[in-house]
Every structure is written in C-alpha cells, then in structure tokens.
N, C-alpha and C positions, 0 to 999 in steps of 0.2 A: 504494500500500500504506500503511495507517495507520501513523503514527509508532510507536504502542505495539507493533504487530506487529514492526516492524523492530527495536525495542529487545529484544523477547522473543527474536528470532532471534539477535541479538548476544549476549544473555546465555547462550543455549544453547551457542553456539559458543565463547564465552569460558570455559565450563565451570561457571559458577555454577548453571545449571539442567540440566546435562547428565544427571545421574543421574535427576532428576525426569522428564526427557523419555523415559526408558527405562521408566518405571513402567507406562504403558498396555499395551505388549505383555507385560510381566511379569504384570500383572493378568489379561489375557486368557488367558495360559498357566495361571495358578493355577485359573481357573474350569473348565478342561477336566479337571483331575486327579481330582476325586471320581468322576466317571463312568468315567474310564479305569481307575481302580484296580479297579472291579467287573468291567470287561470283561476284565481280565488274569487273573481267576480261571478255573481249568479248567472248561470246560463242554462238554456233548455237542453236537457240531455235526452234526445230522442233520435232514432234512426241513425242517419249518417253522422249527425252531430255528436251523438253518443259515442260512436266509434272514434271520432276525432278527439273528443275529450278524453277517452280512455288512452289513446295513443300518447297524447300530451301528458296526461297524468302519470302514466308509467315512466315516461322520460324524466319528469321532475322527481318522482319517487326514487328512481335509480340514482339520479345525481345527488339527491340529499343523503341517501344511504351511503353513497361513496364518500361524501364529505364527512359524514359522521364517523365512518370507519377510519378515515385519514387522520382526523384530529385525535381519535383514541389511539391510533398507532403512533402519532407524534408524541403523545404523552407517555405511552409505554416505552418508547425508545429514548426519548430525550430526558425524561424525569424519573418515571417509575423504575426503569431498569438500573438506575444509578442509586447511590446512597441518597435518599430523599432529604436526609438531614442536612446534606451539603447545599441543597437548594432552598428549603424552607422547613420551619418547625414551629410548633405552637409554644407561645409564652403567655404568661398572665397579661391580660389587657391592662393598659394604663388609663384607658378612658373611664371616666365616671359615668355611670348609667342612672337614668331616672329610677327612683325607688319602685316604680310600678312594674319594672321589667324584671322578670325572672332571669337571673344572670347565667343560668346553666349553659345556654348556648353562646353567650357573648362575654363570658368571663375570660376567654382566651382569644388571642389574636396571633396571626402568623407573622413571624420574622423571616425575611428573605435574605439570601446571600448578596443580592444586588437588585437594583431597580428593574433591570431587564427581566430577571427571573420573576419578580413580582408581577410585572405586566403579563408575562407569558402564562403563568399559572392562573391568574385571575381571568384573563381573556379566554383561556381554554375552557374554564367552567362556564363562562357566559355564552360563548359560541356553542358549546355543547347543549346548553339549555335551549338556546334559540333554534338550533337545527332540529332538536327533538320535537319542539313545538311545531315546526314547519312540516315535519314528516307526517304528523297527524292530519294535516289539511288535505294533501292529495290522497292520502290513504282513505280518509273518511269520504271524500268525494267519489273515489273509485268504487268503494263499497256501495255507496248510494246508487250509482249508475248501474252497477252489476245487479243489485237487488231489484231495481225498478224495471230493468229490461233483460231478464234472464234468457229469453228466447232469442234475443239479438246478439248476445255476448257469448263468444267462445274464446276462452283464454288459452293461450299457448302455455306450455310448461314453464317457460322462463318468467312469464307474468305471474303465474301461481307462486313460484318461488319468491318473487319480489314481494308479493302480498304477505306471504308467511314470514319473510324476513322483517318486513315493516311491523307486522303484528308483534313479533318477538321483541323487536327493539323498543317498541312503545310499552310493552308489558314490563320490560326490565328497566325502563327509564325512570330514574329517580331525580326529580328536580329540586327537592327540598335540600338534600345534602350538599349538592354543588352551590345552591343559593346561599346556604350558611357559610360555606368556605369562601365565597365571594365577600360576604360581610366580614369574615374574620381576616380578610386581606386588606380591608380599607384603612385600618389604622396605620399600617406601614405606608400606604400611598398618601395619606394625609400628614405624615410626619413632617416636622419643620424643614428637614433637609430635602424633602421632595415636594414642598409646597408649590414650587414654581410651575410644575406640570402634573404632579401626581394626582391631585384632586380632579383635574379636568379629565385625565385618562380614566379615573375611577368611575366617572359618571355613567359610561356605557355599561360596565358590569353591574354597577349599583342599580341601574334602571331594570336590567334583566332580572336581578334577584328580587327587587321589589314587585315586579309584575308576576313573578313566579309565586310569591307569597299571596298576592291578591287572587291569582287564579286558583290556588289551593283553597283559599277561604271561600271563593265563589262556588267551587265544586262541592264543598261541604254543604253549603246552603242549598244548592240544587238537589242534593241527595236527601234533603229533609231529614237529616239525622236528629235524634233526640239531643237535647241540650247537653246532657251529661256525656254523650258520645262525641261531641264536637271538640276538636282541638282549638279552633278559633284563630290561631296565628296572631293573637293580639300582641304578644311580646315582640314578634318579628316586625310587625308593622309599626309598633311604637319605637323600636330601634331604628327603623328606616326614617321616621320623623326626626329622630335625634341626629342622624347622619345628614339629613337634608338641612337641618338648622346649622350644623357645623360647616357645611359647604357655604351656606348663605353668609355666615359670619366671616368668611375669608375675603368677601368683597373682591372677587377676581375680575378686574375691569376688562381683561382681554376677552371675556365671553360676551360682552355686550353686542359685538358686531359679528359674532360667529354663529352659524347654524346650530352648533353643539350647545349653545347657551339656551336655545328655545326649549328643547326637551327637558333640559335641566330645570328651567323655571317652571315648566308644567309639572314635573315631578314634585317640586316643592309644593305647588298648590294642591296636587292630588294627595300626596302623602299627608298633608295637614288635615285632609277631610276624612281619611280612612279611620 
C-alpha cells in the first residue's frame, strides 16, 4: 500500500479528515432530494401512472437504501472499527439543567478528540435519522399503490427484495438513541473554543433531533395510549428549549443574512411552544 494512502488513513482515523470523509455519502444523499420532493406530492396512482410511480418509487427507495448502507459503512470503518475512545467518550455534563428535567439522559455529554470528529459523528447521527425518515415515504407510497391496484402490479424479484429490505431497515430503525447522542454532542460544539462556528454547525443536527422527539411524541398521541403508558418526551423537549435559548443568547450576527438562520429562528419559536 502506498505510503501516502497509509498517511491518509491515519489522518482519517486521527480525526483531522474524519468529517471530510463523510462528505461523499452526504453529497450522494443531497442529489436524491430534488426528485424525491416531487415524488412526495399527491398524485393519482392508476393505470399507466401507477406503473410510472412504482418505477420512480423503487428508484428512490434503492438510492436511499444505498445511502443508508454507505453512511453505516462509513461509521463502521472510520469510527467503530477503531478505538472509539480515541474519537469520543462520555463525560459528566457541565451544563446546568432546569430542575424540571430528569437528568438521566442529559447528565453526560460527549468529549471529542477534535472539532472535525465532533462534526462527523454528530452529522452521521443526523443524516442517518433523516435518511431513515425518507425511506419510509417511498416505501409507504409503494405499498399504497400495490394495495390499491393488485391486479395491475406485478413485481419482479428485485423489487420484492427492495421492499423486504426497506421493511427490515425501518423495523430496526431507532431514532431516539441517535437523537440523544446528537444532544449529548452539542455541549462540545457550543464550547467557548468552538463558538465561532460550532453552534451554527450544530443547528442542523439539533433540528433533526428535535423533530425526531416531536415525531415520537406525535406517534404516541396517534396511538391513543393510556396516560400511564405514554413516555411523553417532555424532558427531551424541555432540553431542546434550553439549547434553543443558549443559541439565542450567543447573538451570532452572521446568521442574520444567511438561509441557515431562518430555520434556526423557526426552531426557536416552535421549541418554545412545545
């Protein structure tokens, strides 16, 4: 193996290029989104249009499952296969929490070997949650089309395999744990030495984690569980309000004219109402 390749591997595992190494699957993911947004619009699924929607849906499903596998492979090769303690580990949180929050989930925070590692691990969890959510959309639409027009739809073996793979991926998908890990990473990104860009970078993963908690809460409400059987996610949402307030207190003027500032301000408004 060439010496420069060995050096590149060492740099990745040491963290200096860890975030850069995640960019390829992230870019692959962003290229899928424009077409997928159009596919999500309500459309009549009948006759030839149903077959066309099936063809597009299976294409998007295959692409999303490929990205999901790639980001998991990235984590397995770049982080999990190494001594993870070299990249990140849990320490006691130094943030003070509102007395209303049960600190069992938030009494610890991740310390990272460097800023690139913090971005890489935090974005990995965020992208994984986002892709998992998107997989459910073409999968659900495909199932609806197949159920509505069983006499018109004849799946080939590869399409059946894709549906089974998507079903297994969604069944195994756990968004709560990665959302908590995102939250446990924010203290490092908000640290004084990272305040120039860390909090701004943190807003995308934070938004993903917050939306995951909201979705879990809404799912509980839809399932009409008895009050004693509901988890509620009140501590998680209260913690998100605290993070939103911390972000606002930083008064980062660079966000005023950037698109990234608009969702951040909306998050602040929404979190305050949950």
